C-alpha positions in Angstrom: -7.7 10.2 -18.2 -8.8 7.4 -20.5 -11.0 7.4 -23.6 -13.0 4.3 -24.4 -13.1 3.6 -28.1 -13.3 0.6 -30.5 -17.0 0.3 -29.8 -16.8 1.0 -26.1 -18.9 4.1 -25.2 -18.0 6.5 -22.5 -21.0 5.1 -20.6 -19.4 1.6 -20.5 -19.5 0.3 -17.0 -18.0 -2.4 -14.8 -19.9 -4.3 -12.0 -18.1 -4.4 -8.7 -18.2 -7.5 -6.6 -19.7 -8.1 -3.1 -18.2 -10.5 -0.7 -19.1 -13.9 -2.2 -22.0 -15.5 -0.2 -22.6 -12.3 1.8 -24.4 -10.2 -0.8 -27.6 -10.0 1.3 -25.7 -9.0 4.5 -24.5 -5.5 3.7 -25.6 -4.1 7.0 -23.2 -6.6 8.7 -20.3 -6.5 6.3 -20.4 -2.7 6.2 -19.6 -2.5 10.0 -16.0 -4.0 9.8 -15.3 -2.2 6.5 -16.2 1.2 8.1 -14.2 0.3 11.2 -11.1 -0.5 9.1 -11.4 2.9 7.2 -12.0 5.0 10.3 -9.1 3.4 12.1 -6.9 3.8 9.0 -7.7 7.4 8.5 -7.5 8.4 12.2 -4.3 6.4 12.8 -2.4 7.8 9.9 -3.5 11.4 10.4 -2.5 11.1 14.0 1.0 9.9 13.1 1.5 12.7 10.6 0.2 15.3 13.0 2.6 14.1 15.8 5.6 14.1 13.5 4.8 17.5 12.1 4.0 19.2 15.4 7.0 17.8 17.5 10.3 19.4 16.3 12.3 16.6 18.1 10.8 14.1 15.7 12.0 15.8 12.6 14.6 13.1 12.1 15.0 10.7 9.1 13.2 7.8 10.8 10.1 9.8 11.7 10.0 11.7 8.4 10.0 8.4 6.6 7.3 7.2 9.0 5.2 10.3 8.1 5.7 9.4 4.4 4.5 5.9 5.1 1.4 7.3 6.7 0.7 9.5 3.7 1.0 6.5 1.4 -1.3 4.5 3.7 -3.8 7.3 3.8 -3.7 7.7 0.0 -4.3 3.9 -0.5 -7.2 4.0 1.9 -8.8 7.0 0.2 -8.3 5.4 -3.2 -10.2 2.2 -2.4 -12.9 3.9 -0.2 -15.3 5.4 -2.8 -16.1 2.1 -4.6 -16.2 0.0 -1.4 -18.5 2.6 0.3 -20.8 2.5 -2.8 -20.9 -1.3 -2.7 -21.3 -2.0 1.0 -23.2 1.2 2.2 -25.2 2.2 -0.8 -25.5 -1.2 -2.7 -24.3 0.6 -5.9 -22.2 -1.9 -7.8 -21.9 -0.2 -11.2 -18.9 2.0 -11.9 -18.1 3.8 -15.1 -15.0 2.8 -17.1 -13.3 6.2 -16.8 -13.9 6.2 -13.0 -12.6 2.7 -12.7 -9.4 3.5 -14.6 -8.7 6.5 -12.5 -9.3 4.5 -9.4 -6.9 1.7 -10.4 -4.3 4.3 -11.3 -4.3 5.8 -7.8 -4.6 2.4 -6.1 -1.5 1.0 -7.9 0.4 4.3 -7.6 -0.1 4.6 -3.8 0.7 0.8 -3.4 4.1 1.3 -5.2 4.7 4.5 -3.2 4.3 2.5 0.0 6.7 -0.1 -1.3 9.3 2.5 -2.1 8.9 4.2 1.3 9.4 0.8 3.0 12.6 0.5 1.0 13.7 4.0 2.1 13.0 3.1 5.7 15.1 -0.1 5.3 17.9 2.1 3.9 17.5 4.4 6.9 17.8 1.5 9.4 20.8 0.2 7.5 22.6 3.6 7.6 21.7 4.1 11.3 23.1 0.7 12.3 26.1 0.5 10.0 27.2 4.2 10.0 25.8 5.7 13.3 28.4 8.5 13.4 27.6 9.6 9.8 23.9 9.0 10.0 22.9 12.7 10.3 25.2 13.8 7.5 24.1 11.1 5.1 20.4 11.4 5.6 19.9 15.2 5.6 16.5 16.8 5.4 17.2 17.9 1.8 18.1 14.3 0.8 15.0 12.9 2.5 12.9 15.4 0.5 14.6 14.4 -2.7 13.9 10.7 -1.9 10.3 11.5 -1.3 10.0 13.4 -4.6 11.7 10.5 -6.5 9.3 8.0 -4.9 6.2 9.9 -6.0 7.6 10.7 -9.5 8.6 7.1 -10.1 5.2 5.7 -9.0 3.1 8.2 -10.9 5.1 8.1 -14.1 5.1 4.3 -14.4 1.4 4.1 -13.8 0.2 6.9 -16.0 0.2 4.7 -19.2 -2.1 2.1 -17.6 -5.4 4.0 -18.0 -4.4 5.1 -21.5 -3.6 1.5 -22.6 -6.8 0.2 -21.1 -8.8 2.8 -22.9 -7.7 1.3 -26.2 -9.2 -2.1 -25.4 -12.6 -3.6 -26.1 -14.3 -5.4 -23.2 -16.6 -8.4 -22.9 -20.4 -7.8 -22.5 -20.2 -9.6 -19.1 -18.0 -7.1 -17.2 -18.2 -8.2 -13.6 -15.0 -7.5 -11.6 -13.7 -9.9 -8.9 -13.4 -7.2 -6.3 -15.2 -4.2 -4.9 -12.6 -1.8 -6.3 -10.7 -1.6 -9.6 -7.2 -3.1 -10.1 -5.3 -3.6 -13.3 -5.2 -7.4 -13.6 -8.9 -7.7 -12.8 -9.9 -5.2 -15.4 -7.5 -6.7 -18.0 -9.1 -10.1 -17.5 -12.4 -8.8 -19.0 -10.8 -7.5 -22.2 -11.7 -9.3 -25.5 -9.0 -7.6 -27.6 -5.3 -8.4 -27.6 -3.8 -7.6 -24.2 -0.2 -8.5 -24.8 1.1 -4.9 -24.6 -0.9 -4.3 -21.4 0.2 -7.5 -19.7 3.8 -7.0 -20.7 3.8 -3.4 -19.4 2.0 -4.4 -16.2 4.6 -7.1 -15.6 7.4 -4.7 -16.2 6.0 -2.1 -13.8 5.5 -4.8 -11.1 9.0 -6.2 -11.4 10.7 -2.8 -11.6 8.9 -1.5 -8.5 7.5 -4.0 -6.1 9.9 -6.8 -7.2 13.0 -4.6 -7.1 12.0 -3.0 -3.9 11.6 -6.3 -2.2 15.0 -7.5 -3.3 16.7 -4.3 -2.1 14.9 -4.5 1.3 16.1 -8.0 1.7 19.6 -6.9 0.8 19.5 -4.1 3.3 18.6 -6.6 6.1 21.4 -8.8 5.1 23.8 -5.9 5.7 22.0 -5.0 8.9 22.2 -8.6 10.2 25.8 -8.8 9.3 26.6 -5.7 11.3 24.4 -6.7 14.3 26.1 -10.1 14.6 29.5 -8.4 14.6 28.6 -6.5 17.8 30.2 -8.1 20.8 27.6 -7.3 23.5 24.4 -9.3 23.4 22.5 -6.4 24.9 23.7 -4.0 22.2 22.8 -6.5 19.5 19.2 -6.7 20.8 19.0 -2.9 21.1 20.2 -2.4 17.5 17.9 -5.1 16.1 14.9 -3.8 18.2 15.0 -0.6 16.2 14.0 -2.6 13.1 11.1 -4.6 14.6 8.4 -2.0 13.6 9.7 -1.8 10.0 9.9 -5.6 9.7 6.3 -5.8 10.8 5.3 -3.2 8.2 7.2 -5.0 5.5 5.5 -8.4 6.4 2.1 -6.7 6.5 2.6 -5.3 3.0 4.4 -8.1 1.2 2.9 -11.3 2.6 -0.5 -10.9 1.0 1.1 -9.6 -2.2 3.4 -12.7 -2.5 0.5 -15.0 -1.6 -1.7 -13.3 -4.3 1.0 -13.7 -6.9 1.5 -17.4 -6.1 -2.2 -18.1 -6.2 -2.6 -16.2 -9.4 0.2 -18.2 -11.1 -0.3 -21.6 -9.7 -3.5 -22.2 -7.6 -6.2 -19.8 -8.6 -8.4 -22.5 -10.2 -7.9 -24.8 -7.2 -8.9 -22.4 -4.4 -12.3 -20.8 -3.7 -12.8 -17.2 -5.0 -13.2 -16.1 -1.4 -9.5 -16.9 -0.6 -8.3 -14.8 -3.5 -10.6 -11.9 -2.6 -9.6 -12.1 1.1 -5.9 -11.8 0.3 -6.6 -8.9 -1.9 -8.5 -7.1 0.9 -5.6 -8.0 3.3 -3.1 -6.4 0.9 -5.0 -3.1 0.3 -6.9 -2.6 3.6 -4.9 -4.1 6.5 -1.5 -2.4 6.2 -3.0 1.2 6.3 -5.0 0.1 9.4 -2.2 -1.8 11.3 0.9 0.2 10.4 -0.1 3.1 12.8 -0.9 0.6 15.5 2.4 -1.2 15.1 4.5 2.0 15.2 2.4 3.4 18.1 3.0 0.2 20.2 6.7 -0.3 19.3 7.9 3.3 19.1 8.2 5.0 22.5 8.2 8.6 21.2 4.9 8.1 19.2 3.3 6.1 22.0 4.1 8.8 24.6 2.7 11.6 22.4 -0.5 9.6 21.7 -1.0 9.0 25.5 -0.5 12.7 26.2 -3.1 13.6 23.6 -5.6 11.1 25.0 -4.9 12.3 28.6 -5.3 15.9 27.6 -8.7 15.2 26.1 -9.9 13.4 29.2 -8.9 16.5 31.3 
């Protein structure tokens, strides 16, 4: 996907980072890492299987939930190879081409998840503000078109990243700050001019994650306005309760991201490296693990199907 030139051979490598201070404790750090990945994969596959196999769940809300699980699964699979190499095999060296491919998929699936969260906010907004027209507005064909647009936008915007990185020269000391490759981390090690890369990276972030966050917030302004106009307190709570799972998913995704951005701009030199790394892990690893848990606990239809599956296996 990327060709390393200007003195960088195709064998040029980056060094992935262990958890600071825990380099000699791989046997212990590997346990929670493996637990997170197993829970993420099983949880998201279960959600997708339930939505696919139950015809009554082929509604906009659950189709978008299935898309969220696909994005979470893709994000988990994108970070898994390098983290497994570091924590299970103690292999910290990764080739430049492999690193660039990984960062493409990590950032692509991260933006896909952000866009799906926006689509889910739109779904809740339509369901609460226009309940009688809900089924006619969000048809299966339109949901499919939204899904295609989400994937196309994310992939198209991130395709130039590996190509632009392949044009750069890198420092002899090429140790990354994480156990996976992300664009800002790789760009930090470049010794040639990175103005184009930085500008394009900022444009992608603002036009995807930034824009999505603003539109999600705007959707909830409309939702809140509609909910507060309902006369019955019980109906207000019932309407708002349908949004709780989505709000949790949004907070899980955006809280570490916003914190990382603030630290990167204002406090990176004042805080320990462990804090920056921890927030990065929280952003990429925790949402895929907890989103299925949140929706299983808060969504009755999903919870009932999971309990039936567990009960059937016990029998």
